[in-house]
Residue, then its C-alpha position, 0 to 999 in steps of 0.5 A: m463888043k466887049k460889053t457884051i462878052l461881060i453881060l454872057i459870061f455874067s449870065l453864064f455865071l448867074v445860070q450856073i449859081v440859080s441851077a446849083a442844088t444842095i444835096s445834104g443828110t445824116v450818117y447813121d449805124f444800125s442803130l440810126k445813131k448818128i456816126n461822126n468821124v467818117i469821111i464823106e465824098i461825091n464824084t463831082q467834078p473836082m470831088q468833094r469830100q468832107i469829114v462829118k463831125e456831128g453826123s450830117y454832111s452838105f454839099e452843093v452839086q449842079k446837075g446831074s447822077y451823083a454817088i455818094v460814099a461814106k468811109t472809115a477812117d482806113n478807108i473802108i466803104i460802110a455806106k454808098e447811095n446814088i442820087i440824079v439831080s434833075e433840077e435846082g433845089k434842096y435834096n436829103l440823102d440820108l446814108i446808113g453804114f452796114i458795119d459797128i462803126s465804134e471802133e473805127e471811131e476810136l481808131a478815128n481819134d489817133t488817126n491823122i486825117d489829111i482832108n486834101g489826100d491820104i489818110d495816115v492809119v495809126e499802126p496796129n500794136n503788134n503783140y497782138w500777133l504774137i498773141i495769136s501766134i503763142v496761142l495757135i502753137m499752144v493748141l496745136i502742142f495739146g492737139l498733138f498730145y492728144y492725138k499720140k494718146r488715143k493712139k497708144a495701145p493699152e498695156v496689160s500688165e497681168e502676167i500669165t502664170d503657169d498656176l492659172t493655166e493649170k486651173i482652167l485645164d482643171i476646171m474644163k476637165k470638170e466640165q467634160g472639156r467644154i464649156t462657155q468662156k462666160e461660164l469659166r470667168k464666173k468660176l475664176p477670181y481674174s479679169e476677163a482680160k487675163i483670162s482672154l490672154v491666158l486663153t489665147e496662150l493656150e490656144a495658140i500652144q493648140k491645148i484648147e480651141k474657141i469655138k464662136k456661139g452667139r455673144s460667147n465662146v465656147i472653150i473646148i479642151k484638144k484631146 
């Protein structure tokens, strides 16, 4: 009886060995270069895990459906493929990562990886966030300064004088009390802004009247 049991156990063990399959492959980036220092996992029971050092991996599995995942040192998934093992033999399954792994490889060199458990990642330099904060504050200050500068109304420093007022009224009298603002400006050696301010003042005290005509104003002396 004992011999029979031993024979059955040994037979089952042989069946498992015979029915085992090998899944292997290589991990590439988008430029089809081999990726090193990544973690490859397959969801067998128990889960199998390898750290790829030369771009290639290999797992021994039984018949079944499996998912193979490639991760960076900080546990970011860069590739995932499914495979069905229907019979014993060798299966090839290459993985292509969908992110740039160059920085991840540098990080992995400074990372302590525990194959049986957690991954301890080196903390990033806090000066990076300090620099970003300073840049953002400077941009905000510059934006507020620029906004206030644009909103500030232009100041007219030219002074309205009685002499200029008399000159405008004299010219209009010579033109029979009517002249366009464009013609008036041609007869005076002053800026358009200064002449416009004087006309506004004369209109406020009801010395003249401005009538819009086309693109210009017609200035009339009030009687």
